[in-house]
C-alpha positions, 0 to 999 in steps of 0.5 A: 909969760908967753903962751907957748912957754905956759904949755912947756912949763906946766903939764899938758898931758905928759908934755913938760920941760921937766919930764923931757929933761928927766927922760933925756938924763936917764937915756929913755926914748920918748915920743910925746904929743905936743899939740900946742906947738902946731903954731910953731910949725905954721901948718907944715910938716917939719923935723927939727931940733928945738929948744924951749925958751922962757923968761921964767926959767934958766938956760939949764931948765930949758928942754931940747928935743926933736920936734916932728910934725906930720899930717895924719887923718882922723875920722873927719879931717886931716890933722897936723900931729906934732911930737917931741921925741929924742928918737931917730925914727922916721915921722910916719913911723912916729905916728904909727907908734904913737897910735899904738898907745890907745890900747893903754889909754883905753885900759885905764879908762875901762878900769875907772868904770869898774872902780867903786865910788866912795867918799871914804878918806881912808887910804886902805879902803880906796886902795882895796877898791882900786885893786878890786877894779883891776881884778874885775877889769882883768876878768872882763878882759880874760872873758873877752879873750876866751870868747874870741878863742872859742869863736876862732876854735869853732871856725877852725874846727869847721874849716878842718872838718870841711877839708877832711870831708872833701878829702874823704873818698867815701864822701866823694863816692857818695856825692858822685853817686846817683843815689845821694839825695842830700841831707846829713850823714 
C-alpha cells in the first residue's frame, strides 16, 4: 500500500474515505484537515477536485472531494494547511472557519481533566463519572462566565457613574469653584 493511501483508508483524525463518502451521501458540508496531503500540493496553494486512489479499494469506495491548501501562520512559522471539503468557501475563509473549532477541542480536553480515574469495568459507573465530569466542567464554565459578567458590569457602572458626574451641574460648579480642595463627596 502506498503511503498516501494508508492515510485515506485508516483514520488520521476524522480524515477517512469512509467518512467523506458518508458525509457526501447525506449532504452535510464538511471541512476536514488533511495534513498528510501536503506532499500532494508540492508546497503550493491549490484548490482542486481530488479523488483518492488505492489498489486495496474498489472505485466505489474511493472518495472525491475538493482539496484546498493555504498558507497560514502559527506561533513560530508559516505553515501550509491542507483541507478536504465539499463547500464552495474561499480558501482564506476555510482557514478561519477551521480555526473556530479549537473551542470545541479545548472543551473536550477540559472535560477529561474533570473525569474521575477509575478501574471499574462497569458501564454504569463509568457513565456516572463521565456525567459528573460534564456537570463539573459546566459549573466551571458558568463561574468563569459570571466572573467576566461581574467585571464587565463593574466597568460599566464606573463608566456610567463617571459620565453622570461629569454631566451633573452641581459637580461642575463645585469643581470650578475655588473652595474645592479635592477629595471624595
